Structure formats: C-alpha cells, structure tokens
TORPA-407262 format. One record per atom (N, C-alpha, C): x, y, z. Coordinates in steps of 0.2 Angstrom, whole numbers, padded with zeros to 4 digits, always signed. Layout:
// residues N
XYZ...
//
This chain:
// residues 335
+0004-0006+0000+0000+0000+0000+0004+0006+0000+0010+0006+0004+0014+0012+0004+0017+0013-0003+0019+0007-0006+0022+0008-0013+0018+0011-0018+0011+0009-0017+0006+0011-0022+0005+0019-0021+0005+0021-0015+0004+0028-0013+0010+0032-0016+0016+0029-0015+0022+0033-0017+0022+0034-0025+0020+0028-0028+0019+0029-0035+0014+0034-0038+0009+0034-0034+0003+0039-0036+0006+0046-0035+0009+0047-0029+0012+0054-0028+0017+0056-0033+0021+0051-0035+0026+0052-0040+0023+0054-0047+0018+0050-0048+0014+0052-0055+0011+0059-0055+0008+0060-0049+0005+0067-0049+0011+0073-0049+0016+0071-0046+0022+0076-0046+0024+0077-0054+0025+0071-0057+0027+0071-0064+0023+0075-0068+0016+0074-0067+0011+0077-0072+0012+0085-0070+0013+0086-0064+0013+0094-0062+0019+0097-0065+0025+0093-0065+0031+0096-0068+0030+0096-0076+0027+0091-0079+0026+0092-0086+0022+0098-0088+0017+0098-0084+0012+0104-0085+0016+0111-0084+0020+0111-0079+0024+0117-0078+0029+0119-0084+0031+0113-0087+0035+0115-0093+0032+0116-0099+0026+0116-0100+0022+0117-0106+0020+0124-0106+0021+0128-0112+0019+0135-0113+0014+0135-0119+0008+0138-0118+0004+0138-0124+0004+0146-0126+0006+0147-0133+0006+0154-0135+0001+0155-0140-0004+0160-0139-0009+0161-0144-0007+0164-0150-0011+0165-0155-0009+0167-0162-0007+0175-0161-0002+0176-0166+0000+0183-0167+0003+0186-0160+0006+0182-0156+0009+0184-0150+0016+0180-0149+0021+0183-0146+0027+0180-0144+0028+0181-0136+0030+0176-0133+0031+0176-0126+0039+0176-0125+0041+0181-0121+0048+0181-0119+0049+0178-0112+0053+0173-0112+0054+0169-0106+0061+0170-0103+0060+0172-0096+0067+0173-0093+0067+0168-0087+0074+0167-0085+0075+0163-0079+0074+0167-0073+0069+0165-0069+0067+0168-0063+0066+0176-0064+0064+0178-0070+0063+0185-0071+0069+0189-0072+0075+0186-0073+0081+0190-0074+0084+0189-0081+0087+0184-0083+0090+0184-0090+0085+0180-0095+0085+0183-0101+0080+0180-0106+0083+0173-0108+0079+0168-0109+0081+0162-0111+0078+0159-0117+0072+0162-0119+0068+0160-0125+0063+0165-0127+0062+0164-0134+0056+0168-0137+0051+0163-0140+0046+0162-0137+0041+0157-0139+0036+0160-0144+0035+0158-0150+0030+0160-0155+0024+0156-0154+0019+0157-0158+0012+0154-0158+0013+0146-0158+0010+0143-0153+0010+0136-0153+0011+0133-0146+0013+0127-0145+0014+0123-0139+0022+0122-0138+0025+0124-0133+0032+0124-0132+0033+0121-0125+0039+0118-0124+0042+0115-0118+0048+0119-0116+0048+0121-0110+0054+0124-0107+0055+0121-0100+0060+0125-0096+0061+0123-0090+0055+0124-0086+0053+0120-0081+0047+0121-0077+0046+0128-0074+0040+0130-0073+0039+0136-0068+0040+0133-0061+0042+0138-0057+0043+0145-0057+0050+0147-0060+0054+0142-0062+0060+0144-0065+0060+0148-0071+0055+0146-0076+0054+0149-0082+0048+0154-0081+0050+0161-0082+0044+0166-0081+0043+0169-0087+0036+0170-0089+0034+0174-0095+0035+0181-0093+0040+0185-0095+0041+0192-0093+0038+0197-0098+0036+0195-0104+0033+0199-0109+0029+0196-0114+0023+0198-0116+0019+0195-0121+0019+0201-0127+0022+0199-0132+0023+0204-0137+0018+0203-0143+0014+0208-0145+0010+0206-0151+0014+0207-0158+0013+0202-0162+0016+0202-0169+0012+0205-0175+0006+0206-0173+0001+0209-0179+0003+0216-0180+0000+0219-0185+0001+0226-0187-0003+0230-0182+0001+0235-0179-0002+0239-0174-0003+0246-0177-0008+0250-0176-0009+0257-0179-0009+0261-0173-0005+0267-0174-0003+0272-0169-0005+0279-0172-0009+0282-0169-0011+0289-0171-0005+0294-0169-0003+0299-0174+0002+0303-0173-0001+0310-0175+0001+0315-0171-0002+0322-0172+0004+0327-0172+0006+0330-0177+0012+0334-0177+0010+0341-0179+0013+0346-0175+0012+0353-0177+0018+0355-0182+0015+0358-0187+0020+0360-0193+0020+0368-0194+0025+0371-0196+0026+0377-0198+0029+0377-0205+0025+0378-0210+0027+0377-0217+0032+0383-0219+0035+0382-0225+0039+0388-0228+0035+0394-0229+0029+0394-0230+0025+0400-0231+0022+0402-0225+0025+0400-0219+0023+0403-0212+0016+0401-0210+0013+0396-0212+0007+0393-0210+0008+0388-0204+0004+0389-0198+0005+0384-0193-0001+0380-0193+0000+0373-0193-0006+0369-0193-0004+0362-0190-0009+0358-0189-0008+0351-0187-0008+0346-0193-0003+0342-0193-0003+0337-0198-0004+0330-0195-0010+0327-0195-0012+0321-0192-0009+0315-0197-0007+0309-0194-0004+0304-0197-0006+0297-0193-0006+0292-0197-0007+0285-0193-0001+0281-0195+0003+0279-0190+0009+0275-0190+0007+0267-0189+0008+0263-0195+0007+0256-0194+0013+0253-0194+0014+0249-0188+0021+0246-0187+0020+0239-0185+0025+0235-0185+0025+0228-0183+0032+0226-0179+0031+0222-0174+0037+0220-0170+0040+0214-0174+0047+0215-0176+0050+0210-0179+0055+0206-0174+0057+0209-0169+0061+0205-0164+0059+0207-0157+0055+0202-0154+0052+0203-0148+0057+0204-0142+0062+0200-0143+0067+0201-0137+0070+0208-0137+0072+0211-0142+0074+0218-0143+0068+0223-0140+0062+0222-0143+0057+0226-0141+0055+0226-0134+0056+0220-0131+0055+0220-0124+0060+0223-0119+0066+0222-0121+0072+0224-0117+0077+0229-0119+0077+0231-0125+0082+0236-0128+0080+0243-0126+0073+0244-0126+0071+0251-0125+0066+0251-0119+0066+0257-0116+0061+0258-0111+0055+0262-0115+0049+0259-0114+0043+0262-0118+0045+0263-0125+0046+0257-0129+0048+0258-0136+0043+0261-0140+0036+0260-0139+0031+0263-0143+0032+0271-0143+0032+0274-0137+0033+0281-0136+0039+0284-0139+0045+0280-0139+0051+0282-0142+0050+0282-0150+0047+0277-0152+0045+0276-0159+0041+0282-0162+0036+0284-0158+0032+0289-0160+0036+0296-0160+0040+0297-0155+0045+0303-0155+0049+0303-0161+0052+0298-0163+0056+0298-0169+0052+0299-0175+0046+0297-0176+0042+0298-0182+0040+0305-0182+0038+0308-0176+0036+0315-0176+0041+0320-0178+0047+0318-0175+0053+0322-0177+0054+0322-0185+0054+0316-0188+0055+0315-0195+0050+0319-0199+0043+0318-0197+0038+0322-0200+0039+0329-0200+0040+0332-0194+0041+0339-0194+0047+0341-0198+0053+0338-0198+0058+0340-0202+0057+0340-0209+0053+0335-0212+0051+0334-0219+0046+0340-0221+0041+0341-0217+0036+0345-0219+0038+0353-0218+0042+0354-0213+0044+0361-0212+0048+0364-0218+0050+0360-0222+0054+0363-0228+0050+0364-0234+0043+0362-0233+0038+0363-0239+0033+0368-0238+0030+0370-0243+0025+0375-0242+0018+0371-0241+0013+0375-0239+0007+0371-0237+0004+0367-0242+0003+0370-0248+0000+0367-0254+0004+0361-0256+0011+0361-0255+0015+0356-0257+0014+0350-0252+0013+0351-0246+0011+0346-0241+0005+0343-0243+0000+0347-0244-0007+0345-0246-0007+0340-0252-0003+0342-0257-0003+0338-0263+0002+0333-0264+0007+0333-0260+0013+0328-0261+0014+0324-0254+0010+0321-0251+0011+0317-0245+0015+0311-0246+0016+0308-0252+0020+0302-0253+0027+0304-0252+0029+0310-0254+0036+0312-0253+0038+0312-0246+0033+0315-0242+0035+0315-0235+0035+0308-0232+0030+0304-0234+0030+0297-0231+0037+0294-0232+0039+0294-0239+0045+0291-0240+0051+0293-0237+0052+0300-0236+0057+0303-0232+0057+0301-0225+0051+0301-0222+0051+0299-0215+0053+0291-0214+0050+0287-0218+0052+0280-0217+0060+0279-0218+0063+0282-0223+0070+0282-0224+0074+0284-0218+0071+0289-0215+0075+0292-0209+0075+0288-0203+0069+0285-0201+0068+0282-0195+0069+0274-0196+0069+0271-0202+0069+0264-0202+0075+0261-0199+0081+0264-0199+0087+0261-0196+0086+0261-0188+0084+0267-0186+0083+0267-0179+0078+0262-0176+0073+0261-0179+0067+0257-0177+0070+0249-0177+0074+0248-0182+0076+0241-0183+0081+0239-0177+0084+0244-0174+0088+0243-0168+0085+0241-0162+0078+0242-0161+0074+0239-0156+0068+0235-0158+0069+0232-0164+0065+0226-0166+0058+0228-0169+0058+0234-0172+0052+0236-0175+0053+0239-0182+0048+0238-0187+0048+0240-0193+0041+0244-0195+0042+0249-0199+0036+0253-0201+0033+0249-0207+0026+0247-0206+0023+0244-0212+0020+0249-0217+0017+0255-0214+0014+0260-0218+0014+0266-0214+0014+0272-0217+0013+0278-0214+0008+0282-0218+0002+0283-0215-0004+0286-0219-0004+0293-0216-0003+0298-0220-0003+0305-0219-0009+0308-0221-0013+0311-0216-0020+0314-0218-0019+0321-0220-0024+0324-0222-0024+0331-0224-0022+0336-0218-0019+0341-0220-0017+0346-0214-0024+0349-0211-0023+0350-0205-0029+0353-0201-0027+0360-0199-0030+0365-0203-0029+0372-0201-0034+0375-0196-0031+0379-0192-0036+0382-0187-0042+0386-0191-0047+0387-0187-0053+0390-0190-0052+0397-0193-0048+0400-0189-0047+0407-0191-0042+0408-0197-0038+0403-0198-0033+0403-0204-0038+0400-0210-0042+0395-0209-0046+0393-0214-0050+0399-0217-0053+0403-0212-0058+0408-0214-0054+0414-0218-0048+0415-0216-0043+0420-0219-0041+0418-0226-0039+0411-0227-0038+0409-0233-0043+0408-0238-0049+0407-0235-0055+0407-0240-0057+0414-0242-0056+0419-0238-0057+0426-0240-0052+0428-0245-0046+0426-0244-0041+0427-0249-0043+0424-0256-0045+0418-0256-0046+0414-0262-0053+0417-0265-0058+0419-0261-0064+0422-0264-0062+0429-0267-0058+0432-0264-0056+0439-0267-0052+0438-0273-0047+0433-0273-0044+0431-0280-0048+0429-0285-0053+0425-0284-0058+0423-0289-0062+0429-0291-0064+0433-0286-0068+0439-0288-0064+0444-0293-0057+0444-0291-0053+0448-0296-0052+0445-0303-0052+0439-0303-0051+0436-0310-0058+0436-0313-0063+0435-0310-0070+0436-0313-0071+0443-0316-0069+0448-0312-0069+0455-0314-0065+0456-0320-0059+0453-0320-0054+0454-0326-0057+0451-0332-0060+0445-0331-0063+0442-0337-0069+0446-0340-0073+0448-0335-0079+0452-0337-0077+0459-0341-0071+0462-0338-0069+0468-0341-0066+0466-0348-0063+0460-0349-0060+0458-0356-0066+0457-0360-0071+0454-0358-0077+0452-0362-0081+0459-0364-0081+0463-0359-0084+0470-0361-0080+0474-0366-0073+0473-0365-0069+0477-0370-0070+0473-0377-0070+0467-0377-0071+0463-0384-0077+0465-0387-0083+0466-0383-0089+0468-0386-0089+0475-0388-0086+0479-0384-0086+0486-0386-0082+0487-0393-0076+0484-0393-0071+0484-0399-0075+0482-0405-0078+0476-0404-0082+0473-0409-0087+0477-0412-0091+0480-0407-0097+0485-0409-0094+0491-0413-0088+0494-0410-0085+0499-0413-0083+0498-0420-0080+0492-0421-0077+0490-0428-0083+0489-0432-0089+0486-0430-0094+0485-0434-0097+0491-0436-0098+0496-0431-0100+0503-0433-0096+0506-0438-0089+0506-0437-0085+0509-0442-0086+0506-0449-0086+0499-0449-0087+0496-0455-0094+0498-0459-0099+0498-0454-0105+0500-0457-0105+0507-0459-0102+0512-0456-0102+0519-0458-0098+0519-0464-0093+0515-0465-0089+0516-0471-0093+0513-0477-0096+0508-0476-0101+0505-0481-0106+0510-0483-0109+0513-0478-0114+0518-0480-0111+0524-0484-0105+0526-0481-0102+0532-0485-0100+0530-0492-0098+0524-0493-0097+0521-0500-0103+0521-0504-0108+0519-0501-0115+0518-0504-0117+0525-0506-0117+0530-0501-0119+0537-0503-0115+0540-0508-0108+0539-0508-0104+0541-0513-0106+0538-0520-0107+0532-0520-0109+0529-0527-0115+0531-0529-0120+0532-0524-0126+0535-0526-0126+0542-0529-0122+0546-0526-0121+0553-0528-0117+0553-0535-0113+0548-0536-0109+0548-0543-0114+0546-0548-0119+0541-0547-0124+0539-0552-0128+0545-0553-0130+0549-0548-0135+0554-0549-0131+0560-0554-0125+0561-0552-0121+0566-0556-0120+0564-0563-0118+0557-0564-0118+0555-0571-0125+0555-0575-0130+0553-0571-0137+0554-0574-0139+0561-0576-0137+0565-0571-0139+0572-0573-0135+0575-0579-0128+0573-0579-0124+0576-0584-0127+0573-0591-0129+0566-0591-0132+0563-0597-0138+0566-0599-0142+0568-0594-0149+0571-0595-0148+0578-0599-0143+0582-0596-0142+0588-0599-0139+0587-0607-0135+0582-0607-0132+0581-0614-0138+0579-0619-0143+0575-0616-0148+0573-0620-0153+0579-0622-0154+0583-0617-0158+0589-0619-0154+0594-0624-0148+0594-0624-0144+0598-0629-0143+0594-0635-0146+0588-0636-0145+0585-0642-0138+0582-0644-0134+0582-0639-0127+0579-0640-0127+0571-0640-0132+0568-0636-0132+0561-0637-0140+0559-0636-0141+0553-0638-0148+0550-0638-0148+0545-0632-0154+0543-0630-0155+0538-0625-0159+0532-0628-0158+0526-0625-0161+0520-0627-0163+0516-0621-0169+0514-0620-0171+0511-0614-0170+0504-0615-0167+0500-0610-0166+0493-0610-0168+0490-0604-0172+0485-0604-0175+0481-0599-0170+0476-0596-0169+0476-0589-0164+0472-0586-0167+0470-0579-0164+0464-0577-0167+0461-0571-0162+0463-0565-0165+0465-0559-0162+0467-0553-0164+0462-0548-0159+0459-0544-0160+0454-0539-0161+0447-0541-0162+0443-0537-0162+0436-0538-0168+0432-0535-0170+0427-0538-0176+0423-0535-0183+0427-0535-0186+0426-0529-0193+0429-0529-0192+0437-0528-0186+0439-0526-0186+0447-0526-0183+0450-0532-0182+0446-0537-0180+0449-0544-0185+0453-0547-0183+0459-0549-0188+0464-0553-0185+0466-0559-0189+0467-0564-0187+0470-0571-0188+0478-0571-0183+0481-0572-0183+0488-0573-0180+0490-0580-0182+0496-0582-0179+0499-0588-0174+0504-0586-0168+0503-0589-0162+0508-0588-0160+0511-0594-0157+0517-0594-0155+0520-0600-0148+0518-0602-0148+0518-0609-0141+0517-0612-0140+0523-0617-0134+0526-0617-0133+0532-0621-0130+0530-0627-0133+0533-0633-0130+0532-0640-0128+0539-0643-0123+0538-0647-0122+0545-0651-0127+0546-0657-0126+0551-0661-0130+0552-0666-0131+0547-0671-0126+0542-0672-0126+0537-0676-0129+0530-0673-0131+0531-0667-0134+0525-0664-0130+0520-0660-0123+0522-0660-0118+0518-0656-0118+0520-0649-0117+0515-0645-0117+0516-0637-0111+0520-0636-0112+0525-0631-0107+0530-0629-0108+0532-0622-0103+0535-0619-0103+0537-0612-0105+0545-0613-0108+0547-0607-0110+0554-0607-0104+0559-0608-0105+0564-0612-0100+0568-0613-0098+0572-0607-0092+0575-0607-0089+0579-0601-0093+0586-0601-0095+0588-0595-0099+0594-0595-0094+0599-0592-0094+0605-0594-0090+0611-0592-0095+0616-0589-0096+0614-0582-0101+0618-0578-0097+0622-0573-0099+0628-0571-0096+0632-0566-0097+0628-0559-0093+0629-0554-0094+0626-0548-0100+0629-0544-0101+0635-0545-0107+0638-0542-0114+0635-0544-0114+0633-0551-0120+0630-0553-0121+0623-0550-0115+0619-0550-0115+0613-0547-0117+0613-0540-0115+0618-0536-0116+0618-0529-0124+0620-0528-0126+0625-0532-0133+0626-0532-0138+0620-0533-0135+0617-0538-0139+0611-0540-0140+0606-0534-0134+0605-0531-0134+0600-0525-0138+0603-0519-0139+0609-0518-0143+0612-0513-0150+0611-0515-0152+0612-0521-0159+0611-0523-0160+0603-0522-0156+0599-0524-0157+0592-0523-0158+0590-0515-0153+0593-0511-0154+0591-0504-0160+0594-0501-0162+0600-0503-0169+0603-0501-0175+0598-0503-0175+0596-0509-0180+0591-0511-0180+0585-0507-0174+0582-0506-0174+0576-0502-0176+0577-0495-0175+0583-0492-0177+0585-0485-0185+0585-0485-0187+0589-0490-0195+0589-0490-0198+0583-0491-0195+0578-0495-0198+0572-0496-0198+0568-0489-0192+0568-0486-0192+0564-0479-0197+0567-0474-0198+0574-0474-0202+0577-0470-0209+0575-0471-0211+0574-0478-0218+0572-0479-0220+0566-0477-0215+0561-0475-0216+0555-0472-0217+0555-0465-0215+0561-0462-0216+0562-0454-0219+0568-0453-0226+0569-0453-0230+0575-0452-0228+0578-0445-0227+0585-0445-0225+0588-0439-0218+0589-0438-0214+0587-0443-0207+0588-0443-0205+0595-0444-0199+0597-0441-0197+0604-0443-0191+0603-0448-0191+0606-0453-0186+0606-0458-0182+0612-0459-0175+0612-0460-0171+0617-0462-0169+0617-0469-0170+0622-0473-0168+0623-0480-0163+0629-0481-0158+0627-0485-0153+0633-0486-0157+0638-0491-0155+0644-0491-0158+0649-0496-0153+0649-0502-0156+0650-0508-0152+0650-0514-0146+0655-0513-0146+0661-0510-0141+0665-0510-0136+0665-0504-0136+0659-0500-0133+0658-0494-0125+0659-0495-0122+0663-0491-0115+0665-0492-0114+0671-0496-0119+0674-0499-0118+0680-0503-0122+0686-0499-0121+0692-0502-0123+0698-0499-0131+0698-0500-0135+0698-0494-0142+0698-0495-0145+0691-0496-0152+0691-0497-0155+0684-0498-0161+0685-0502-0163+0680-0505-0170+0681-0509-0175+0679-0504-0179+0684-0502-0184+0683-0496-0190+0679-0499-0191+0680-0506-0196+0677-0509-0196+0669-0509-0189+0667-0510-0188+0660-0510-0189+0657-0503-0187+0661-0498-0187+0659-0491-0194+0659-0489-0199+0664-0491-0206+0663-0489-0209+0657-0493-0207+0656-0499-0210+0650-0502-0208+0644-0499-0202+0643-0496-0200+0637-0493-0204+0636-0486-0205+0642-0483-0209+0642-0477-0216+0640-0478-0219+0642-0483-0226+0640-0485-0227+0633-0487-0221+0631-0491-0221+0624-0492-0221+0619-0486-0217+0621-0481-0216+0617-0475-0222+0617-0471-0226+0623-0471-0232+0623-0467-0237+0619-0471-0238+0619-0477-0242+0614-0481-0241+0607-0479-0234+0605-0479-0233+0598-0478-0234+0596-0470-0233+0601-0466-0234+0600-0459-0242+0599-0458-0246+0603-0461-0253+0603-0460-0256+0597-0463
//
C-alpha cells in the first residue's frame, strides 16, 4: 500500500512538472521567457512549447506580432509661415520581440517621438500646398529616416498614412477670404475683357457700317451726277437715249426695270460727254437736290421741322421770296 501511494504521488508530481514545462502561445503573440525574471532564455512564438518548469521559467513579456496602428499628431510650420496640425497614422510591426521587450524603455513612445521628429523635419521645408498635394514624398522621407533606428529595437514601419493638414478655423476663414477675393478679381478681369471685346467689336462693326454707308452714298451721288450730266447732254441733243430692260435681284425678289443706255447720233453706245459747268452752278444744284430730299423725308413724318438753305446763302443779302415760299411749303406739308 505504501508503494502504491508513493507511485501515485510520483505520478502526480510528474504530471505537475510536465504541465509546468508546457507553454501555450496564442496566435500573433510572442512570449519572452526569462530565468526567474532575470536573464532572457527563450522567445516562444504561436504554438505549444516546452521549457524549464515554472517558477524557474517566467513569462516576462507578451509581445503582439500583428500590425499595430498608432495615431500621430504633429504641429507644422510650413515655408509659407502657416502653422497647422498634420495628423498621421503609423502602422508598425514587431520583428524582434526580445529587442522590443528589453532594448528600450517604452519603445512605442520612443518610436512615436522619432516619427514625429522626422515628419516635422520633412514638412517644415515645404509650403502648405506642397504638403497637401505631395504626401507620398513626406512618407518616403520619414520612413527612410527612422527605419534604421526602429530596426535597432525590433520594429519596422509597415505604412505611414498622412492625412490632410488641419488648419485652425481662423486661418481657414482668412484663406477662404483670400481665395474668394482672388476669384472675384479674376472674374472682374474676365468680365472687363469680355466687355472690351464687345465694345471693340461693336465699334469695328459701326466703323465698317459707316464706311459702307459712306461708300454707298458716294456711289449713289456719282450715279446721280452721271445721270444728270447725261440728261443735260440729251436735252442739248449731244447724245440719244435708249431704254433697255434688265433684271435686278435674284429669286422671288427679282424685278425687271428699264435703264437708260446712251448712244451717239449714229446710234452707237457711248458714255455721257464731259460737262464744263461752273462750280457755283453745281453747288446750287446739290442744294436744290438736298432741299428736295429733305422735303420728301419730312412728308413721311408730319409735324417735322425742316431746315432749308436759301439760294443766296453765303452772298450779300438773300432772296426773301424763296425763303417765304419754302416756309409756305413746309407749313403745307406739316398741315
């Protein structure tokens, strides 16, 4: 009976010792084992492991090996003297649990300090808009700067996500006002350019229209002058006239009119002969012509006031009879 009891006690002690030697490590964890809490003796990764029995083997640290995200907030003063917060997310992973556990005191805090210093150093050399537009450059520079330091205590950067800069409300308002003023200035410039283009275009169109009208009036005067010269020549018997029908216009607006052609005494086509008339006669003729045109235009608009030159304008005295006759004519037209 004593022997059986000793065997049972021995079996229990053996089971207890074996169980004390077994270490169960969960997924994505590393257990750092030390001898009586002093010297490290093993790093146990996920799985079942056998070590010296407890309490000689002590689990001094449990280190996660999955990717850990750590928020970082950095105050930046850019090259264009804007002060703002630059938020970022540091994603890191422990690569050497022993170093992570024993090489540094508070390794995560030290890692964050290194990243903050590198972020500030990279961003302070850039202008605000460059930081906003080119975060990849900052990320690459930070990773290159701190990678060697972090590997010294068993950590590597998996990713560094840099968010948009966070400006103070007062700075945002000031920048928005500046931007709105700039857009307002550009809009005013575009409107001024458009107005200038319209005015120049209208002026050019008016000038071209006036030029065309002047040319048309000059041509009309020339035809009248040639017709009058030809009429005088016909009345003097120097040339004859033959009426020829011709079509003016195209399509539905086409009209047939009779136009004169001039022939000499032998019936051959000819041009009106040169007329040797004094300048005074020609000037009086055009005065009469202008007066007739004025009266004609006034007849279309009853109540109009018309101004007519007197035949002896510019000479001593005037023909009052002609002036009275013109007044009576004007009164009859107005009535």
